[in-house]
C-alpha positions in Angstrom: -20.5 -18.2 23.7 -18.2 -16.6 21.5 -16.2 -19.8 20.6 -19.8 -21.5 19.4 -20.5 -18.4 17.1 -17.5 -18.6 15.4 -17.8 -22.7 15.2 -21.6 -21.7 13.9 -20.4 -19.2 11.3 -17.7 -22.6 10.5 -20.4 -24.4 9.3 -22.3 -21.4 7.7 -19.7 -21.8 5.5 -21.1 -24.1 3.4 -24.3 -21.5 2.3 -24.0 -19.3 -0.6 -25.9 -16.2 -1.8 -27.5 -15.0 -5.0 -25.7 -12.6 -7.5 -22.8 -12.2 -5.7 -21.4 -12.4 -1.9 -18.5 -12.1 0.8 -17.5 -15.9 -0.3 -16.4 -14.5 -4.1 -13.4 -13.9 -1.8 -12.3 -17.7 -2.0 -10.1 -18.5 -5.0 -10.9 -20.9 -7.2 -8.4 -23.9 -7.6 -7.9 -26.7 -10.4 -8.6 -24.1 -12.8 -7.4 -25.0 -17.2 -4.0 -23.7 -16.5 -2.8 -21.1 -20.5 -0.5 -22.5 -22.9 2.3 -22.6 -21.1 4.4 -23.1 -24.6 3.0 -19.4 -25.5 1.8 -18.3 -22.3 4.4 -18.9 -18.9 3.2 -18.2 -15.5 6.7 -17.5 -14.5 9.1 -14.9 -16.6 13.0 -15.5 -15.3 16.3 -13.0 -15.8 18.8 -12.0 -14.0 19.7 -8.7 -12.2 22.2 -7.3 -15.1 19.8 -9.0 -17.7 16.2 -7.4 -16.8 13.4 -7.1 -18.6 9.9 -5.3 -17.3 7.0 -7.4 -18.5 5.7 -6.7 -21.6 2.0 -5.0 -20.3 4.0 -2.7 -18.4 6.4 -1.9 -20.7 3.2 -1.1 -23.4 1.7 0.9 -21.0 3.9 3.1 -19.7 5.7 3.6 -22.6 2.3 4.7 -24.6 1.6 7.0 -21.5 5.1 8.7 -22.1 4.7 8.9 -25.5 0.8 10.2 -26.2 -0.4 11.1 -22.9 2.1 12.7 -21.0 3.6 15.0 -22.6 0.7 17.2 -22.9 -0.1 16.7 -19.1 3.2 18.5 -19.2 2.0 21.7 -21.4 -1.4 21.8 -19.6 1.1 21.9 -15.9 4.2 23.9 -17.6 2.7 25.3 -20.1 5.1 26.0 -22.7 7.9 26.7 -20.1 8.7 29.7 -20.0 7.0 30.8 -16.5 10.4 28.3 -15.0 12.8 30.2 -17.8 12.5 26.9 -20.5 10.9 26.5 -23.5 9.2 22.9 -23.9 9.7 22.4 -27.5 13.4 22.0 -27.0 13.1 18.3 -24.7 11.6 16.6 -27.9 8.8 15.4 -25.9 11.5 13.5 -24.1 9.9 14.0 -20.7 11.7 12.7 -17.8 9.7 9.0 -15.8 8.1 9.2 -12.4 7.2 7.7 -9.5 5.7 8.7 -6.8 6.7 5.6 -3.5 3.8 6.1 -1.2 5.1 5.2 2.9 3.6 2.7 5.1 1.9 3.9 9.0 -2.2 2.3 9.2 -4.8 5.3 8.5 -1.9 8.1 9.0 0.3 6.6 6.4 -3.3 6.6 4.3 -4.4 9.8 5.2 -1.1 11.9 5.0 -0.6 9.9 1.3 -4.0 11.4 0.4 -3.5 15.1 1.3 0.1 14.9 -0.9 -1.8 13.2 -3.9 -4.3 15.7 -3.8 -1.6 18.8 -3.7 0.0 17.2 -7.3 -3.5 17.1 -8.5 -4.9 19.0 -11.4 -7.9 18.4 -10.7 -7.6 19.9 -7.4 -8.2 24.1 -7.8 -5.7 24.9 -5.2 -3.3 23.2 -5.9 -3.9 24.0 -10.1 -3.7 27.4 -8.9 -0.6 27.3 -6.8 1.4 25.2 -9.6 1.8 21.9 -7.8 -1.2 20.5 -9.7 0.0 18.7 -12.6 2.6 16.9 -11.6 0.2 14.0 -11.2 -0.5 14.0 -14.4 3.2 13.4 -15.7 3.4 10.5 -13.5 4.7 7.4 -14.7 4.5 4.5 -11.7 3.0 5.1 -7.7 4.8 2.3 -5.6 3.2 2.0 -2.1 3.1 -0.5 1.4 0.9 -0.9 4.1 -1.2 2.1 4.7 0.5 3.6 1.6 -1.3 0.6 -0.5 -4.7 1.1 1.3 -5.1 4.6 -0.5 -3.5 3.4 -3.7 -6.0 0.4 -4.2 -8.3 2.6 -3.1 -8.1 4.6 -5.6 -8.0 1.7 -8.5 -10.7 0.4 -7.4 -12.6 3.2 -7.6 -11.4 4.2 -11.0 -8.9 7.0 -9.8 -11.1 9.5 -9.1 -10.6 12.7 -6.8 -9.3 12.7 -3.2 -11.9 14.8 -2.1 -14.7 12.0 -4.0 -12.2 9.4 -2.4 -12.1 10.0 0.8 -15.5 11.8 1.5 -18.3 10.3 -1.2 -19.4 12.0 -3.6 -24.0 11.4 -2.9 -23.5 8.6 -5.7 -21.4 5.7 -6.5 -18.7 6.4 -3.8 -19.3 6.1 -0.1 -16.2 7.3 1.1 -13.6 6.1 3.5 -15.6 5.7 6.4 -13.1 6.0 8.2 -15.7 7.1 11.3 -16.3 3.4 11.7 -14.1 1.9 13.6 -11.7 -1.0 12.4 -12.3 -3.4 15.2 -15.6 -3.1 16.5 -17.7 -0.9 13.8 -20.9 -0.7 16.0 -19.0 0.2 19.5 -17.2 -1.5 21.5 -19.1 -4.2 22.3 -18.4 -7.0 20.3 -21.0 -9.7 21.1 -23.1 -6.3 19.9 -26.0 -7.3 16.8 -23.9 -6.2 14.0 -20.9 -6.2 15.4 -21.4 -10.5 15.4 -23.3 -9.9 11.6 -19.9 -7.9 10.5 -17.1 -10.5 12.4 -19.4 -13.1 10.7 -19.2 -12.3 7.5 -15.7 -11.7 7.1 -14.8 -14.6 8.7 -17.6 -16.9 6.1 -15.2 -15.0 3.6 -12.3 -16.4 5.2 -14.1 -19.8 5.7 -15.4 -20.0 2.0 -11.0 -19.3 1.1 -10.1 -22.3 3.5 -12.5 -24.2 2.1 -10.5 -24.5 -0.7 -8.2 -26.3 0.5 -5.8 -23.0 0.6 -4.0 -22.2 3.6 -5.2 -19.1 5.8 -4.6 -16.8 8.4 -5.1 -14.0 10.3 -3.4 -11.9 6.7 -7.4 -12.6 5.7 -10.0 -11.4 8.1 -7.7 -8.5 8.1 -7.7 -8.0 4.7 -11.3 -8.3 4.7 -11.8 -5.7 7.2 -9.7 -3.4 4.8 -11.7 -4.1 2.1 -14.5 -2.4 4.3 -13.2 0.6 3.6 -11.0 1.1 1.0 -12.3 -1.2 -1.7 -16.3 -0.2 -3.0 -19.1 -1.8 -2.5 -19.9 -0.7 1.0 -21.8 2.5 2.2 -23.3 2.7 5.8 -26.8 1.5 4.6 -25.2 -2.0 3.7 -21.7 -1.7 6.6 -23.8 -4.8 8.6 -25.2 -7.0 6.0 -24.3 -9.1 3.5 -26.3 -7.4 0.8 -22.9 -6.4 -1.1 -19.8 -8.2 -2.0 -17.7 -5.9 0.5 -15.1 -6.4 -1.8 -14.6 -9.7 -2.8 -13.9 -10.7 -5.1 -12.2 -7.7 -6.5 -9.2 -8.8 -8.4 -5.9 -6.8 -8.3 -5.3 -7.7 -11.8 -8.2 -7.3 -13.0 -6.7 -2.7 -12.9 -6.5 -3.1 -16.5 -10.6 -2.6 -16.8 -11.0 -0.1 -15.2 -12.4 3.1 -17.7 -8.8 4.9 -16.4 -6.6 2.6 -17.6 -8.1 1.8 -20.3 -7.6 5.9 -21.2 -4.3 5.7 -20.2 -5.1 8.3 -17.7 -3.3 7.0 -14.5 -0.3 5.6 -13.2 1.6 1.9 -13.4 0.4 0.8 -9.9 3.1 -1.5 -8.0 1.9 -2.6 -4.4 4.9 -3.7 -1.7 5.6 -6.5 0.7 8.5 -7.8 2.8 9.3 -12.1 3.4 10.1 -13.4 6.5 12.4 -16.7 5.9 10.3 -19.7 5.8 10.5 -21.7 9.1 12.6 -18.4 10.8 9.7 -17.6 13.1 10.9 -13.9 13.4 8.5 -11.7 14.9 10.8 -9.4 15.4 12.2 -6.6 12.0 13.7 -8.4 9.4 17.5 -8.2 8.6 18.1 -6.5 5.1 18.6 -9.4 3.1 14.7 -10.5 3.2 13.5 -10.9 -0.3 11.5 -8.2 -0.9 8.4 -9.2 -3.6 5.9 -6.6 -5.4 2.5 -7.1 -6.5 1.4 -5.3 -9.9 -1.6 -5.8 -12.4 0.6 -8.2 -14.1 3.1 -10.1 -12.0 4.4 -11.7 -8.1 7.4 -11.2 -7.8 10.8 -10.1 -6.9 13.9 -7.7 -8.7 16.2 -8.6 -6.1 19.3 -10.1 -7.3 18.6 -13.7 -5.3 15.1 -14.3 -6.9 15.1 -12.1 -10.4 11.7 -14.0 -11.4 7.8 -12.8 -11.7 5.0 -15.1 -11.4 1.8 -13.9 -13.6 -0.7 -12.3 -11.1 -4.0 -13.6 -12.6 -2.1 -17.3 -11.9 -1.2 -16.4 -9.0 -1.9 -19.1 -5.5 -0.5 -21.5 -8.0 1.8 -24.1 -7.0 5.1 -24.5 -9.4 7.6 -26.6 -9.1 10.5 -25.4 -10.7 8.4 -23.2 -13.2 5.8 -25.7 -13.9 1.8 -26.5 -12.7 1.3 -30.4 -12.1 -0.7 -31.0 -14.1 -2.8 -28.6 -17.2 -5.5 -28.2 -14.9 -3.9 -27.5 -11.2 -4.3 -23.3 -11.7 -5.5 -21.3 -9.4 -7.6 -17.8 -10.1 -8.8 -14.6 -8.3 -6.5 -15.9 -5.7 -5.1 -12.4 -6.6 -8.4 -10.5 -4.5 -7.5 -6.9 -3.9 -8.4 -6.5 -0.3 -5.7 -9.8 0.4 -3.3 -8.3 -1.8 -3.1 -4.8 0.8 -3.7 -6.9 3.5 -0.7 -8.7 2.9 1.1 -5.2 1.8 0.1 -4.4 5.8 0.4 -8.1 7.8 1.8 -6.9 11.2 0.7 -10.0 12.8 3.9 -11.5 12.8 5.3 -8.9 15.3 1.5 -7.7 17.1 1.5 -11.8 18.4 4.9 -11.9 19.0 3.6 -11.4 23.1 0.9 -14.6 22.1 3.5 -17.1 20.7 4.5 -18.6 24.6 0.8 -19.1 25.4 -0.4 -20.4 21.8 2.1 -23.3 21.2 2.9 -24.3 17.3 0.7 -20.1 16.8 1.6 -20.1 12.8 -1.1 -17.9 11.3 0.4 -14.9 11.8 1.8 -14.1 8.3 -0.2 -13.6 5.2 0.5 -17.3 3.8 0.9 -17.2 -1.0 1.5 -20.6 -2.3 5.3 -20.2 -3.6 5.6 -20.4 -7.8 9.2 -20.6 -7.3 9.5 -23.6 -5.2 12.2 -25.6 -6.7 13.9 -23.4 -9.2 16.6 -24.4 -10.6 17.5 -21.5 -12.0 17.3 -19.7 -8.0 20.0 -21.9 -6.0 20.7 -19.1 -3.8 16.9 -17.7 -3.7 16.5 -18.9 -0.1 13.0 -20.0 0.4 13.8 -22.6 -2.7 12.5 -25.8 -0.2 9.4 -24.3 0.4 6.2 -24.6 -0.7 5.0 -21.6 0.7 5.8 -18.2 1.2 5.4 -16.2 4.8 4.9 -12.3 3.5 4.7 -9.4 6.3 4.5 -5.6 6.1 6.0 -4.3 3.4 7.8 -2.3 5.9 8.6 -5.1 8.0 12.6 -4.2 6.8 12.0 -0.6 8.4 12.6 0.8 4.6 9.1 2.7 5.1 8.9 4.0 1.6 9.0 1.8 -1.1 11.5 3.4 -3.3 13.5 1.0 -4.0 10.5 -0.7 -6.6 11.3 2.7 -8.0 15.5 1.8 -8.4 15.1 -0.7 -10.1 16.9 -0.7 -13.2 14.6 -2.2 -15.9 12.5 0.8 -14.5 15.5 3.6 -16.1 12.9 5.8 -13.0 14.1 9.8 -13.7 12.2 11.4 -10.5 11.5 9.4 -7.8 8.9 11.3 -5.1 9.2 9.5 -1.4 6.7 10.2 0.4 7.1 10.0 4.0 3.7 8.9 6.7 6.8 7.1 9.2 6.4 8.3 12.6 10.0 7.5 13.7 9.5 10.0 16.4 8.3 10.0 19.7 5.7 12.5 18.2 5.2 10.4 15.1 6.7 12.0 12.6 9.6 10.7 10.2 13.5 11.2 10.9 14.3 10.7 7.4 15.7 6.9 8.7 13.3 4.8 6.1 15.8 6.3 3.1 18.7 6.1 4.7 18.5 2.1 5.1 16.9 2.1 1.2 19.9 3.6 0.3 22.0 1.4 2.7 20.2 -1.8 1.2 20.9 -0.6 -2.4 24.1 -0.1 -1.7 25.0 -3.0 0.4 22.9 -5.9 -2.1 21.3 -4.3 -4.9 23.8 -2.8 -7.2 23.4 -5.1 -10.0 19.7 -5.0 -9.9 18.7 -1.3 -9.2 20.4 2.3 -9.8 22.0 4.3 -6.9 21.1 6.8 -4.2 21.7 10.5 -4.7 23.1 11.8 -1.6 21.5 12.0 1.4 21.8 13.3 4.5 24.0 11.1 7.3 22.2 9.9 9.1 18.7 10.8 10.9 20.0 13.0 12.9 21.6 15.4 10.0 17.7 14.5 8.6 16.9 16.7 11.6 19.2 19.1 12.2 18.6 20.5 8.8 15.1 20.7 9.0 15.2 18.3 6.0 12.3 16.6 8.4 10.1 18.7 7.9 9.8 20.3 4.7 10.1 19.6 1.0 13.8 19.1 -0.1 15.0 17.6 -3.6 18.1 15.2 -3.5 20.2 14.4 -6.9 20.0 18.2 -7.9 23.5 17.7 -9.3 24.6 15.2 -11.1 28.2 15.3 -12.4 27.9 12.6 -15.0 25.8 12.7 -18.5 23.7 10.7 -18.4 23.3 11.2 -14.3 24.4 8.5 -11.8 21.6 8.8 -9.7 17.6 9.6 -10.4 16.5 13.3 -8.6 14.8 12.4 -5.0 12.4 14.5 -4.5 11.1 14.3 -0.3 7.4 15.2 1.0 8.5 14.3 5.3 5.1 14.2 7.1 5.5 17.2 9.1 4.4 20.4 11.4 1.8 22.7 9.6 4.3 25.8 8.1 1.9 28.2 9.4 2.2 27.4 13.0 -1.0 25.5 13.4 -1.6 22.9 16.1 -0.3 19.7 14.2 -3.2 16.7 13.4 -1.4 14.5 11.2 1.0 12.6 13.7 -1.3 10.5 14.9 0.6 6.7 16.1 0.1 3.9 13.4 -2.8 2.3 15.5 -5.5 4.7 15.2 -7.7 3.4 13.8 -11.1 5.2 14.1 -10.9 9.1 12.5 -14.0 11.8 12.9 -14.9 13.5 10.3 -13.2 16.6 11.3 -10.5 15.3 12.0 -9.7 13.4 8.5 -11.0 17.1 7.3 -8.1 19.2 8.9 -5.6 16.3 8.7 -5.8 16.4 4.8 -5.7 20.4 5.1 -2.5 20.3 6.4 -1.0 18.5 4.4 -2.3 19.6 0.9 -1.8 23.2 2.7 1.8 22.0 3.2 2.5 20.4 0.0 1.5 23.1 -1.6 2.8 26.1 0.0 6.9 24.8 0.2 8.7 26.8 2.8 10.0 30.2 3.5 13.3 30.4 5.5 12.5 32.1 8.6 9.0 32.3 8.8 5.7 30.5 8.5 4.3 31.4 5.6 4.3 29.3 2.2 6.2 29.8 -0.9 4.5 32.0 -3.8 7.1 30.2 -6.4 6.7 26.6 -4.9 5.4 25.2 -7.3 7.4 26.6 -9.9 10.0 25.0 -8.0 8.0 21.8 -7.7 7.9 21.8 -11.3 12.0 23.1 -12.3 13.2 20.0 -10.4 10.2 17.6 -11.6 11.5 18.8 -15.5 15.2 18.8 -15.1 16.5 15.4 -16.6 14.7 16.4 -20.1 17.8 18.7 -20.1 20.0 15.8 -20.0 17.8 14.1 -22.8 19.0 16.4 -25.5 22.3 17.0 -27.2 23.7 19.1 -25.8 21.7 19.3 -22.5 20.0 22.8 -22.0 21.5 24.7 -19.5 20.0 25.2 -16.0 17.1 28.2 -16.2 18.4 31.3 -13.7 14.8 30.6 -11.8 15.3 27.4 -11.7 18.7 27.6 -9.9 17.3 30.0 -7.2 15.1 27.0 -6.9 17.5 24.6 -6.3 19.0 27.1 -3.8 16.5 26.9 -1.7 15.3 23.1 -1.7 18.6 21.4 -3.6 20.4 19.3 -0.8 23.7 20.6 -0.9 26.4 18.3 1.4 28.7 20.8 1.3 26.3 23.6 2.7 23.8 22.3 4.8 20.7 24.1 6.6 19.7 24.7 9.7 16.3 23.9 11.6 16.9 26.9 12.9 15.0 28.2 9.2 11.8 26.7 10.1 10.7 28.3 13.6 7.3 28.2 15.1 6.6 24.9 14.2 4.8 22.6 16.6 5.3 19.2 17.2 3.0 18.4 19.5 -0.3 16.6 18.3 -3.2 17.9 19.2 -6.4 16.5 19.1 -8.6 18.8 16.8 -12.1 16.7 17.5 -11.6 15.9 21.5 -14.8 13.2 21.0 -11.9 11.1 18.4 -10.4 8.0 20.1 -7.6 9.4 21.6 -4.4 8.9 19.7 -1.6 5.3 20.0 1.8 6.4 19.5 5.1 4.5 18.1 4.9 1.4 18.0 7.3 0.6 14.8 9.8 2.9 16.3 9.5 1.7 19.7 8.8 -2.0 19.1 6.8 -1.6 22.2 4.5 -4.4 22.7 2.5 -2.7 25.7 0.3 -0.1 23.2 -1.5 -3.5 22.2 -3.2 -2.9 25.5 -4.6 1.0 24.1 -6.3 -1.2 21.3 -8.7 -2.9 22.9 -10.9 -3.5 19.7 -9.0 -5.1 17.6 -7.0 -6.7 19.9 -9.9 -8.9 21.0 -10.6 -9.9 17.9 -6.9 -10.8 16.8 -7.4 -12.8 20.3 -11.0 -14.4 19.0 -9.8 -15.2 14.9 -6.6 -16.6 16.9 -8.1 -18.7 19.0 -11.1 -20.1 16.5 -8.9 -20.6 13.4 -6.2 -23.0 15.3 -9.1 -25.1 16.9 -10.5 -25.0 13.3 -7.5 -26.7 12.2 -7.3 -29.1 15.0 -10.9 -30.3 13.9 -11.7 -31.6 11.1 -15.8 -31.5 10.6 -18.2 -33.5 9.2 -19.9 -31.7 6.0 -22.8 -33.5 4.9 -24.2 -33.0 8.9 -23.3 -29.2 8.8 -26.6 -28.3 8.4 -28.5 -31.0 10.9 -26.2 -29.2 13.8 -27.0 -25.9 12.9 -30.2 -26.4 13.1 -29.7 -28.1 17.0 -28.0 -24.8 18.0 -30.6 -22.6 16.8 -32.8 -24.4 19.3 -30.0 -22.7 22.2 -29.7 -19.0 22.3 -27.4 -18.4 19.0 -26.2 -14.9 17.7 -29.0 -12.7 15.8 -26.2 -12.8 13.2 -26.5 -17.0 12.5 -30.1 -16.9 12.4 -30.8 -13.9 9.8 -28.2 -15.8 7.6 -29.8 -18.9 7.2 -32.6 -17.6 6.6 -31.8 -15.4 3.8 -29.1 -17.8 2.2 -30.5 -21.3 2.6 -29.1 -22.2 -0.6 -26.4 -23.2 -2.2 -25.5 -21.3 -4.5 -22.4 -20.1 -5.0 -22.4 -16.1 -6.8 -19.5 -16.4 -8.8 -19.0 -18.2 -12.2 -15.4 -20.4 -13.3 -12.8 -18.2 -15.5 
């Protein structure tokens, strides 16, 4: 029954809705290419001769010189509260980036809670002195679940976290996290609403496939993500096609949002990893695997083996040694924001490891990106040089779950990097510093020519735990020995138990994909309070001076931008003693009493958490993830069946009508009644 329903949807793929459609997810192929003599599609450079895209450089530079100085004064005032006179810095303030980790819904909500605690638009954050940090930030990088938060912010014009997550009663409906990802109308996958929803998702995917571009499980995953984190979906239209549900929204269109045009927002970067083509790996990737980034301007990698970037507006275009096949061989609209977010969170190569022996020849477990780097003469050492396709997977597949690497790129010249770590490394689903340790190791061993070095860190995960640095904010790199400093500062915000000793609710499993409104509220409140509260040793009290301490560390590199350097203030010296990592004077977890580690469901009617996938690699947890497992199995079987069977298009309508005489799903009947005309909802560029 389900397979027949899916095949019916395949035949319905020729139908288009008026005034925008979920089929707007399909890229446009055979489009005119730009004049490559004046507007090349590809930028090629070397690790020692890096450069930013001109539009990235212009945007970040303009914010640093015209917007961010005023925001520093808005946040810190004249600087006297932390022992400085801001005018002595001559408006040469630090360049700051925030890296938001992966970890599914947990990471998205944890990142949201941290950003709310750093946002001047949040009254409690402003009062605590931490609100204002976000406004002086130049970059935001993210992967996997963190990318969902980031994409959602930009596609909704960077609203407050409250309005983004909960809605504003108007144009923002919120994330709707109480509607399950896998089966939004409940466990009965055959219900009318579930079939309508699933059919709409597959309709989008088939429209993309009909362009000749290879699809995979990442495409329905991308559409599922879009229903929650992009705009155009609310409770009233969730199961209808009255909206495109985020289809047609391009990552390259971020510069069109009003907040960008006013230079009010940081520059965004989404990260994904690359599985070497032909490897069929279903395990963690080797550190040598290429790490890609997706900005509104470009798609590519700073890794020394590639060091090349493709114009994001034309991502999806096959290039041979940097050239398209002809003047009209370009692709546009491939950079669907949902697909970018889905690519960064594409875990299916690991999820379907268990099924590989049962589904012969299965090759749809990655995000398929046409390679613009095929046969690139200047990059003979590029690992996928001879492949026309790239196999992109979850940005944490190499276990670097916090995307700090993109901020350590030398061309970006970062002074301060915030690591927002929502990893679930421990059995209790708290982080243990592994993400930072592995990022440091990769930079040290593979990226010395292209990236800045890391500041000193604890020696291993056990030391992160024994010092308590996985349970409270910590500053790394406070004491450079050179001028200019030999490394940027790293501010570490780990997901951690409530500092006041409350029962924790933020250490949920990566495959918990449904949250009641109450759970989300308590989750964000706990993270927000930890973010603004810092810690006081040997107590469960927040630090009333943490806002000042965050201001001290954020502005510290500005001291080195002037000659001679401004001396460290007495106030900031006290902050550094409490919050900075000193390898010669290690702290102890015993200074953090009363922290409860075990998750306690704040709303027991909700779905129970499933924990430990990334840290344990145990596939048996999928049994606790029944809804999505059913969906994956159904789509997997159908995509394979569809690839093996070519369908005649000219008699498609007649075949569908014959199926209508039988007991077909209600979605199909309504689909054809509403959308009988074969028209496109989108014009060509």
